[in-house]
N, C-alpha and C positions, 0 to 999 in steps of 0.2 A: 601680194600686191592686189590692186582692185580687180574686179571681176569681169569675165566675159559676159556682156549685158545684152539681152534682147531689149527692144525699145519699150517705152512706157505703154504704148498702146497694145503691145502683145502680152506683156506680163502684168501690168498694173502701173501705178504711179511712179514707182522707182525702177522695177524691172531688172533687178541685178540677181545674178547667182552669187553664191558666197564669195567673198572677196579673197581671191587666191592667186591672182597674177596681174601684171600691169596692163589689163585689157579694158578697164572701164572707160567707156567712151570711144574705144578704139574700133569697136565693131558695132555701129549702130544699125538697127534693123528698122527701115522705114515702115510706117503704118498709116492708116487713115484715121482721122479724128473721129470722135463719137458722133459727129453730125453728118457723116458721109452719106452718099446716096444709097449705098448698100444697106445701111442701118435703117433708112427710111423705107426702102422697097422690101426688105426681108429676104431678098435673093442672095444665095451664096455667091461669092466671087473669089477669084484667086489672083494674087499679085506677085509677080516675080521681078526683081530688080537686081542690078549689079551693085557691088559694095566696094568702090575705090576708097583707099584709106592711106594716109601718111601721117606718122607722128614720131616724135624724137625717141620714144622708148622702143618700138618694135620695127621701125622703118617704113617702107612703102609696101602696101599689099593690095590684093584684089580678091574679091569673093563674090558670093551671090546669096540671095535669100528668097524664099517663097513663103507667102502668108495666105492662109485661107480665112476669109471672113464669112461668118454664118450666124444664124439665130437658132439657139436650142429650141425655142418655142415661137411659132408663128403668131400665136395669140398675144405675145408680148411685144407691144409697139412702143414701149418706153425705154427698154435696155438698149444701149449701144451694142454694136456687133461683138460677138465672141470671136476669138482669134486662135489659130494654131499656126506656128511658124517653125521653119528649119533653115539654117544658114551656116556658112563657113567662110573662112578667109585664109589666105596664105601670104606671108610677108617675105621680102627679100633677105631677111635675116635667118631664114629657114624656120621661122616660127609659124604655127598654124593653130587654129581653133575651129571647132564645130559646136553647134548648140541647136537644141530643139526645145520648144516650149509652147505654152498657150495660156489663155485667160478665158474663163467662163463668166458671163454676166447673166445672172438669173433673177427671176421674180421681180420684174420692173426695176432693175438695177439695185435691188436690196442686197444681193450677195455678189461678191467678186472673188473668184477662186483662181489662183494662179499656180503653175508648176512649170519647172524647166530642168533640163539636164545639159551638161556641157563637158567637153574634153578639150584640153589644150596642151601643146608642147611649144614652149617659148624660150627665147634667149634674150637676155638684156644685161645691162651693167648695174651692179649693186654697190652702193656706198655704205659708209658707216652710219649708225644711228645718231640723230641730233644735228643741229646746224653746224657745229665745229667740225665734226667728222665729215659731214657732207660737203663742206667747203674745200676739203682737201681734194687734190687731183687724183688721189688714189682710189681706184675702183676695181672690182673683180667681175669678170664675166660669169654669169650663172645660166644653167640650163634647168628649167623648171617644167615639171609635168604635173597635170591636174585633171582629175575627174571629180564631178560633184553635181549636186542637184539642190533644188529648193522647192518648198510648197508653202503657199500662203493663202489664208482665208480672211476676208474682211466682210463686215456687215455694216450697212449704212446706219450711222448713229442719228444724224439729223442734217438737214440741208445736203451739202456736198461733202460732208465729213464722214470718213469710213474708219472703223477701228477693227483690229483683229490680231492675228498672230502669224508668225512665219517660222519655219524650221529649215535650216541649212545643214548640209553634210558634204564634206569633200576630203579627198586624199591628195596630198601635196608632197612631192619629192623634188628636192632641189640639189643640184650637183654643181660644182665648180667647173667651169668650161676648160680650164687649163690645169694640167697636173702641177702640183707644187705651189699652187695659189693659196693664199691665206685669207681666211674669213675676215671681213671688215669689222671694226670695233662695234660691239653691241649685238653681234650675231653669233649664236652658239651652235655647236654641232647637233644639239638635240632638236633644233628647228629644221633640219634638213630633210626629215622624212616624218610627216605627222598626218593623222587624221584629226579633222577639226569638225565639231558639230555644235550647233546652237539652236536655242529656242527663245523667242522673245516677242514683245508686243510691237505693233506697227500701227501708226495713225497717219492718215492722209487726207489732204484737201486738194481739190482740183476744180478751179472755176475758170480755167482758160477757155477762150473762145475757139481755139485751134491748137492741135497737138504739135504741128510743125512750125507755124509762124504766128504765135498768139500776139494779138494787139492789145488785149486787156485780160485781166484776171490774175489769180494767184495759184501757185502749186506749192504745197507744203508736205514734206515727208519727215516724220519723226520715228525713229526706231531704236530699239535696244536689243542687242544680241548677247545672250548668256551662254558661254561655252563651259561645258562640264562633262565629267565622266559618264554620268547617267544619261547623256544625250549623245553619246558615241564619240566624245572628243578626248584626245589624249593631252590636251592642255586646258587649263582652267583660267578663264579671264572673262572680262566684259567689254563690250564695245557700244558706244552711244553715238548716234549721228542725227544731226538736224539740217535739213536742206530746204531753204525758203527762197522761192523765186516770185518776182512780181513783174507785171507787164503794163505799160501805160501807152495809150495811143497818142500819136502826134500827126498832124496834118491828115488824119483819117486813114492814112496808108502806111505811115512809119510807126516805129515802136521804140520805146526805151525799156530795156530789160535790166533787172537788177537781181542779184543773188547774194545771199549770206549762208555760209556753210560752217558748221561746227562739228568737231570730232574729238572724242575722248576715249581712252582705253584704260582699263583698270586691270591689275594683275599681270601675269607673265605672258603677254601675247607674243606669238612668233613675229618675225620681222615683216612677213607678208600680210599680216593683219593689223599692223600699226596704222596710224593716220598718215596717209600718203599724199604728199603734195604733188599736184599736177594731175591727179586722177579724176575722172569723171567730169573733166572740163574745169576744174577748180585747182588752179588757174592755168591758162595756157602759157607756154614759154618754158616749161620745166619738165624734163624727162622723169617719168615715175620710176622710183628706185633710188633717186639721189637724195631727196629731202624727206625724211620721215621721223616721227617721234610719237610720244604717247598723247599728245594733244595737237590740234590744228585748228586754225580758223582761216577763212577766206571770204572776201567781199569784192564783188566786181560789178560794173555797170557797162552796158553796151547800147549804142545807138545803131538802129537798123534803118537805113535810108533807102526807100523804094525809088531808085533812079529811073528806071525804065520798066515797062510792064512785066518782064521776066528777069530783071536784074536788080539786085540789092547790094548796096555798099554798107560796110559796118566799121565802126571804130569802138574799141574796148580798152578798159583800164581797170586795174584792181590792185589789192594788196592783201597779203595773208602772212602766215607764219607757222612755225612748228616749235614745240618746246616740251620738256618733261611735264610741266603743269601750266595751266593758263596764267598763273601768277608769276611765272619765272621768265617771261619773255624779255629779251634784250634787243638792242638794235640789230645785232647779228642774226637774230631769229626772224626778222621781218624780211619778206620776199615780195617785191613789187612785180607787176607785169603789165604790159600794154601791147596793143597790136591793131592791125587793120585787116580787112578782109573783104571778099566779094562772094555773093551767093547767086546761083542761077536757079530759078524755079523750075524744077524738072517736071512737076505735076501741078499745073496752074490751079485746078479746082480745089486742091487741098493745100497748096503752097508748100509742097515737099521740096526742099532745097538741097543742092549740092554746094557744099561750103568749102572755100579755100581761104585760110587765114595765115598771116605771118605775125608771130608773137615774139616779143622781147622779154626775156626773164633777167634774173640777176647776173647770169653767166654768159648767155648767148641768145641768139634769135633762131627760130626754127619755123618751118612750115607745117600746116595741118591741112589735110584733105579728107573730107568726111561727108556723110549724108546726114542732114539735120543740124539744128543749132546746138551750140555747146551746152546751153542751158535754157 
């Protein structure tokens, strides 16, 4: 399932560890944008914040994070702050996760180097692969343990476009929570204990005016992960992802945010590295682990209305789907979502928000409580 993710400002534009558990977007780590006061003054600073969270996959949790902002070179007045962070969270489902990571920005923002490590012990419900199996009420509780890490290096190609490569490696063991349970359709015994490792290219563009509450700009992440034996992986397959976000100002203080996400898997990928609907905020209203397959698409739009100086109201809607191939989608594979929410600006200078959403999916509605926007 998706990864335990430090935020974009800590690790880079995407900021994810290898996708191994339903944690993407569940543990956001707040950070300051590249235009913050610490970046301009060059003085190191340390930020500590609580991490409240609620989502339909892991339940309700509380954690904390600490982030150090610093400049490797005082002579470099162009690069945004480099960061090092550590955090953890515990959920009422007895799930927990911890992570540490950092990002170095060097040579007047010419180089961006990220690394992270994480460990997690989580419990969630798993359904069968594909829309037909996912629509069944039959699920099985699983207990998953993961340790892993990633390293990524990017070089500025031109403008605000960066290109490079990343390597991920993790060990994942999955057990059925109840004795006598049967694995869902499409999940094999060989997937219950695996080491997965991948190397692949990553290209990013980020022209947002703020990392927390952008009013304008684009954020694009394109990556391909190639898993193979020579890279430390016990499974051979490929995974391709494209995540495009755009932001448009309205009334000078409001924003329209739009997102398009595509995912495709080739080869015999384990269930936790398939394309997972509901992960990383694409789309809200669906528990991760219920809808997954070898391809996925998602598109959504959100209006963020600045009602009062520190309060923002939001409405969002979108549609997506899963299927074995992009050409095989039927009406059963299409999964709509919509919702409303409210944000409180916890840090006015950077517009760091505490977000509460209620989202309706195909099957039910659910609450989300988190720090930072969904996308």
